[in-house]
Each structure stands twice: as C-alpha cells, then as structure tokens.
SERODREN-38866 format. One record per atom (N, C-alpha, C): residue number from 1; z, x, y. Coordinates in Angstrom, 2 decimals, decimal comma, always signed. Atoms other than C-alpha are relative to their C-alpha. Last residue first. Example, Ala and Ser with C-alpha at 12.3 -4.5 7.8 and 13.67 -1.06 7.14 Angstrom:
2
(2; (-0,06; -0,82; -1,19));
(2; (+7,14; +13,67; -1,06));
(2; (+0,73; -0,77; +1,09));
(1; (+0,00; +0,89; -1,19));
(1; (+7,80; +12,30; -4,50));
(1; (+0,00; +0,90; +1,20));
***
This chain:
59
(59; (+0,12; +0,68; +1,62));
(59; (+64,11; +160,94; +73,07));
(59; (+1,37; -1,35; +0,02));
(58; (-1,58; +0,31; +0,34));
(58; (+63,16; +162,08; +76,80));
(58; (+0,14; -0,98; -1,02));
(57; (-0,30; +1,43; +0,17));
(57; (+59,20; +162,81; +77,03));
(57; (+1,98; +0,15; -0,64));
(56; (-0,84; +0,16; +1,94));
(56; (+59,38; +166,21; +78,18));
(56; (+0,23; -1,53; +0,06));
(55; (-0,50; +0,69; +0,07));
(55; (+56,32; +166,92; +81,53));
(55; (+0,65; -0,64; -2,05));
(54; (+0,32; -0,03; +1,33));
(54; (+56,19; +170,27; +82,16));
(54; (+0,56; -1,42; +0,33));
(53; (-0,64; +1,67; +0,30));
(53; (+55,94; +170,97; +86,09));
(53; (-0,06; -0,26; -0,86));
(52; (+0,73; +0,49; +0,91));
(52; (+54,76; +174,55; +87,39));
(52; (+0,96; -0,63; -0,66));
(51; (-1,07; -0,34; +0,80));
(51; (+55,90; +176,21; +91,07));
(51; (-1,15; -1,20; -1,59));
(50; (+0,51; -0,71; +0,89));
(50; (+52,57; +177,08; +92,72));
(50; (+1,33; -0,45; -1,35));
(49; (-1,19; -0,94; -0,30));
(49; (+54,51; +176,56; +96,59));
(49; (-0,53; +0,84; -1,88));
(48; (-0,42; -0,58; -1,46));
(48; (+51,75; +174,66; +98,15));
(48; (+1,17; +1,32; -0,08));
(47; (+1,10; -1,27; -1,01));
(47; (+49,42; +173,53; +95,39));
(47; (+0,61; +1,01; +0,57));
(46; (-0,31; +0,39; -1,25));
(46; (+52,43; +172,33; +92,91));
(46; (-1,47; +0,72; +0,89));
(45; (-0,66; -0,81; -0,52));
(45; (+51,58; +173,06; +89,38));
(45; (-0,49; -0,75; +1,42));
(44; (+0,44; +0,12; -1,19));
(44; (+51,07; +170,30; +86,61));
(44; (+0,48; +0,83; +1,03));
(43; (-0,42; -0,84; -1,07));
(43; (+51,41; +169,73; +83,22));
(43; (-0,47; +0,28; +0,80));
(42; (-1,83; +0,09; -0,66));
(42; (+51,75; +167,25; +80,84));
(42; (+0,42; +1,10; +1,00));
(41; (-0,91; -0,99; +1,11));
(41; (+48,40; +168,01; +78,67));
(41; (+1,88; +0,23; +0,86));
(40; (+0,28; +0,53; +1,56));
(40; (+46,46; +164,81; +80,34));
(40; (+1,21; +1,02; -0,85));
(39; (+1,42; +0,40; +0,22));
(39; (+47,81; +165,47; +84,04));
(39; (+0,49; -0,53; -2,22));
(38; (+0,53; -0,48; +0,84));
(38; (+51,07; +165,18; +85,33));
(38; (-1,31; -0,06; -0,78));
(37; (-0,19; +0,57; +1,04));
(37; (+51,77; +163,62; +88,59));
(37; (-0,66; +0,57; -1,62));
(36; (+1,02; -0,47; +1,29));
(36; (+52,34; +164,89; +91,54));
(36; (+0,60; -1,13; -0,83));
(35; (+0,57; +0,57; +1,36));
(35; (+53,27; +163,41; +94,78));
(35; (-0,79; +0,54; -0,93));
(34; (+1,53; +0,05; +0,64));
(34; (+53,75; +165,81; +98,17));
(34; (+0,94; -0,66; -1,46));
(33; (-0,45; +0,91; +1,06));
(33; (+56,89; +166,36; +100,76));
(33; (-1,55; -0,12; -1,08));
(32; (+0,21; +1,16; +0,26));
(32; (+55,39; +169,23; +102,91));
(32; (+0,65; -0,79; -1,00));
(31; (+1,20; +0,33; -0,71));
(31; (+56,69; +172,37; +102,72));
(31; (-0,22; -1,15; -0,28));
(30; (+1,53; +0,53; +0,95));
(30; (+59,75; +174,47; +102,16));
(30; (-1,10; -0,74; +0,70));
(29; (+1,15; -1,25; +0,11));
(29; (+61,83; +176,36; +105,00));
(29; (-1,15; -0,44; -1,52));
(28; (+0,96; -0,28; -0,57));
(28; (+63,57; +173,70; +106,15));
(28; (-1,62; +0,40; -0,08));
(27; (-0,74; +0,97; -0,98));
(27; (+65,12; +172,82; +102,95));
(27; (-0,82; +0,14; +1,21));
(26; (-0,38; -0,32; -0,38));
(26; (+63,76; +175,05; +100,22));
(26; (+0,41; -0,19; +1,34));
(25; (-1,30; +0,31; +0,68));
(25; (+62,86; +173,09; +97,13));
(25; (+0,98; +0,90; +1,31));
(24; (-0,56; -1,16; -0,06));
(24; (+59,42; +173,52; +97,81));
(24; (+1,34; +0,52; -0,28));
(23; (-0,08; -0,11; -1,13));
(23; (+59,01; +169,72; +98,39));
(23; (+0,56; +1,71; +0,45));
(22; (-0,56; -2,00; +0,41));
(22; (+58,17; +169,04; +94,68));
(22; (-0,07; -0,23; +2,41));
(21; (+0,82; -0,57; -1,06));
(21; (+57,28; +165,11; +93,78));
(21; (+0,94; +1,22; +0,60));
(20; (-1,12; -0,81; -0,41));
(20; (+57,54; +163,07; +90,77));
(20; (-0,80; +0,76; +1,21));
(19; (-0,22; +0,27; -0,55));
(19; (+55,52; +161,33; +88,09));
(19; (+0,97; +0,53; +1,08));
(18; (+1,51; -0,25; +0,24));
(18; (+55,01; +162,17; +84,45));
(18; (+0,07; -0,63; +1,57));
(17; (+0,77; +0,65; -0,25));
(17; (+58,89; +161,62; +84,37));
(17; (-1,31; +0,46; +0,24));
(16; (+0,08; +1,16; +1,05));
(16; (+61,46; +163,25; +82,02));
(16; (-1,23; -0,89; +0,81));
(15; (-0,11; +1,21; -0,89));
(15; (+60,25; +166,41; +84,22));
(15; (+0,50; -1,16; -1,35));
(14; (+0,98; +1,18; +0,94));
(14; (+60,78; +169,95; +83,05));
(14; (+0,08; -0,89; +0,99));
(13; (-1,24; +1,27; -0,55));
(13; (+60,67; +172,96; +86,13));
(13; (-0,06; -1,04; -0,87));
(12; (+0,63; +1,25; +0,58));
(12; (+58,82; +176,26; +85,26));
(12; (+0,85; -1,22; -0,09));
(11; (-0,49; +1,11; +0,27));
(11; (+59,05; +179,08; +87,94));
(11; (-0,57; -1,01; -1,13));
(10; (-0,57; -0,45; +1,38));
(10; (+57,09; +182,18; +87,50));
(10; (+1,06; -1,14; -0,39));
(9; (+1,13; +0,10; +1,07));
(9; (+54,67; +180,57; +90,00));
(9; (+0,51; +0,12; -1,01));
(8; (-0,84; -0,02; +1,25));
(8; (+57,78; +181,51; +92,83));
(8; (-0,66; -1,19; -0,90));
(7; (+0,33; +0,97; +0,85));
(7; (+55,55; +182,56; +95,65));
(7; (+1,29; +0,25; -1,14));
(6; (-1,04; -0,79; +1,67));
(6; (+57,33; +183,98; +98,80));
(6; (-0,28; -1,19; -1,08));
(5; (-0,09; +1,24; +0,75));
(5; (+54,89; +182,91; +102,01));
(5; (+0,71; +0,60; -1,02));
(4; (+0,84; +0,84; +0,78));
(4; (+54,61; +186,43; +103,54));
(4; (+0,49; -1,06; -0,64));
(3; (+0,20; -0,76; +2,00));
(3; (+56,91; +187,28; +106,01));
(3; (-1,34; -0,94; -0,29));
(2; (-0,19; +0,96; +1,18));
(2; (+56,00; +186,19; +109,93));
(2; (+0,15; +1,00; -1,01));
(1; (+1,25; +0,07; +0,81));
(1; (+56,09; +188,36; +113,11));
(1; (+0,60; -0,58; -1,06));
***
C-alpha cells in the first residue's frame, strides 16, 4: 500500500542564485531533478514538492 506523499510546503529555502535545481531532497524517495528560476518577486515554488524558494542577493 502506498503512503500519501509528504508535503513540505511550509519549508522555505533561501537561494543566492536566481536559477537552481530541486530534487525533493529525499534521495531515491525525492522527485525528478528540475531547474527552477525565481520570478519577478524573487520567489518560486517547486511544482513537485511545494518547497518555497526565495532569492537573496549576496552582499
């Protein structure tokens, strides 16, 4: 019996680059590696695992 996928939408991750990848962070239990780009407001949400990423410009 399959267990429901664990949603991680409450987690927020800061990035120093506007383009990066997400693989779900679960190793073999993660999702396919996809590339994401932060949008106009500096945020993007992964369509697979719902992780929220925020761009923070390095000083």
